[in-house]
Structures are given as structure tokens and as C-alpha cells.
Short mmCIF file of the C-alpha atoms (twelve columns), coordinates in Angstrom:
data_MODEL
# 
_entry.id   MODEL 
# 
loop_
_atom_site.group_PDB 
_atom_site.id 
_atom_site.type_symbol 
_atom_site.label_atom_id 
_atom_site.label_alt_id 
_atom_site.label_comp_id 
_atom_site.label_asym_id 
_atom_site.label_seq_id 
_atom_site.Cartn_x 
_atom_site.Cartn_y 
_atom_site.Cartn_z 
_atom_site.pdbx_PDB_model_num 
ATOM 1  C CA . UNK A 1  79.439 -20.268 -58.270 1 
ATOM 2  C CA . UNK A 2  76.967 -21.513 -55.764 1 
ATOM 3  C CA . UNK A 3  74.865 -24.587 -56.406 1 
ATOM 4  C CA . UNK A 4  71.794 -22.399 -56.861 1 
ATOM 5  C CA . UNK A 5  73.589 -20.249 -59.447 1 
ATOM 6  C CA . UNK A 6  74.706 -23.359 -61.336 1 
ATOM 7  C CA . UNK A 7  71.111 -24.603 -61.385 1 
ATOM 8  C CA . UNK A 8  70.026 -21.273 -62.845 1 
ATOM 9  C CA . UNK A 9  72.669 -21.504 -65.568 1 
ATOM 10 C CA . UNK A 10 71.650 -25.093 -66.312 1 
ATOM 11 C CA . UNK A 11 68.008 -24.032 -66.649 1 
ATOM 12 C CA . UNK A 12 68.956 -21.134 -68.914 1 
ATOM 13 C CA . UNK A 13 71.090 -23.364 -71.160 1 
ATOM 14 C CA . UNK A 14 68.310 -25.950 -71.357 1 
ATOM 15 C CA . UNK A 15 65.835 -23.213 -72.255 1 
ATOM 16 C CA . UNK A 16 68.028 -22.044 -75.127 1 
ATOM 17 C CA . UNK A 17 68.489 -25.626 -76.373 1 
ATOM 18 C CA . UNK A 18 64.724 -26.127 -76.262 1 
ATOM 19 C CA . UNK A 19 64.097 -22.919 -78.200 1 
ATOM 20 C CA . UNK A 20 66.648 -23.859 -80.867 1 
ATOM 21 C CA . UNK A 21 65.117 -27.331 -81.233 1 
ATOM 22 C CA . UNK A 22 61.606 -25.889 -81.424 1 
ATOM 23 C CA . UNK A 23 62.601 -23.349 -84.062 1 
ATOM 24 C CA . UNK A 24 64.118 -26.105 -86.201 1 
ATOM 25 C CA . UNK A 25 60.965 -28.206 -85.896 1 
ATOM 26 C CA . UNK A 26 58.713 -25.276 -86.782 1 
ATOM 27 C CA . UNK A 27 60.932 -24.290 -89.681 1 
ATOM 28 C CA . UNK A 28 60.623 -27.788 -91.146 1 
ATOM 29 C CA . UNK A 29 56.831 -27.416 -91.189 1 
ATOM 30 C CA . UNK A 30 56.681 -23.991 -92.795 1 
ATOM 31 C CA . UNK A 31 56.036 -23.433 -96.463 1 
ATOM 32 C CA . UNK A 32 55.998 -19.626 -96.336 1 
ATOM 33 C CA . UNK A 33 59.477 -18.315 -97.103 1 
ATOM 34 C CA . UNK A 34 59.003 -15.118 -95.086 1 
ATOM 35 C CA . UNK A 35 57.897 -16.975 -91.973 1 
ATOM 36 C CA . UNK A 36 60.776 -19.370 -92.395 1 
ATOM 37 C CA . UNK A 37 63.214 -16.451 -92.442 1 
ATOM 38 C CA . UNK A 38 61.696 -15.060 -89.252 1 
ATOM 39 C CA . UNK A 39 62.014 -18.406 -87.490 1 
ATOM 40 C CA . UNK A 40 65.621 -18.758 -88.686 1 
ATOM 41 C CA . UNK A 41 66.383 -15.319 -87.254 1 
ATOM 42 C CA . UNK A 42 64.863 -16.301 -83.901 1 
ATOM 43 C CA . UNK A 43 66.820 -19.562 -83.949 1 
ATOM 44 C CA . UNK A 44 70.026 -17.673 -84.686 1 
ATOM 45 C CA . UNK A 45 69.406 -15.327 -81.756 1 
ATOM 46 C CA . UNK A 46 68.962 -18.272 -79.375 1 
ATOM 47 C CA . UNK A 47 72.117 -19.908 -80.741 1 
ATOM 48 C CA . UNK A 48 74.010 -16.686 -79.995 1 
ATOM 49 C CA . UNK A 49 72.641 -16.589 -76.459 1 
ATOM 50 C CA . UNK A 50 73.609 -20.235 -75.953 1 
ATOM 51 C CA . UNK A 51 77.114 -19.503 -77.215 1 
ATOM 52 C CA . UNK A 52 77.405 -16.609 -74.750 1 
ATOM 53 C CA . UNK A 53 76.395 -18.905 -71.889 1 
ATOM 54 C CA . UNK A 54 78.961 -21.486 -72.957 1 
ATOM 55 C CA . UNK A 55 81.689 -18.854 -73.189 1 
ATOM 56 C CA . UNK A 56 80.897 -17.756 -69.653 1 
ATOM 57 C CA . UNK A 57 81.370 -21.296 -68.425 1 
# 
């Protein structure tokens, strides 16, 4: 991989980590069960994407 490609991967991984962290923070603030489920689903999707990135590396 070139240095530029590695920087792209690093940015993508950091984006996924940020999204996971944000989902967890939002989920902690929610009282509506349905909204909480939606946020958990979004968090799970970002965790899957992060796992795919890590498997590629």
C-alpha cells in the first residue's frame, strides 16, 4: 500500500470508531426503546464495517 492509501484506511477506521463511540453515547441518553434499538442497529453496522477493515489489514 502507498502512504496515501494507508492514510485513507486510517481515516476510514477512525471514522468507524467515532461512529461507534457516538452511537454508544446517544444510546445512553435515550429513553425510547424503539430509538435505542435503531441506534444499536446503526452501531452494529459500524462495528461490522470496522471488523472488515481490520480483516483487510
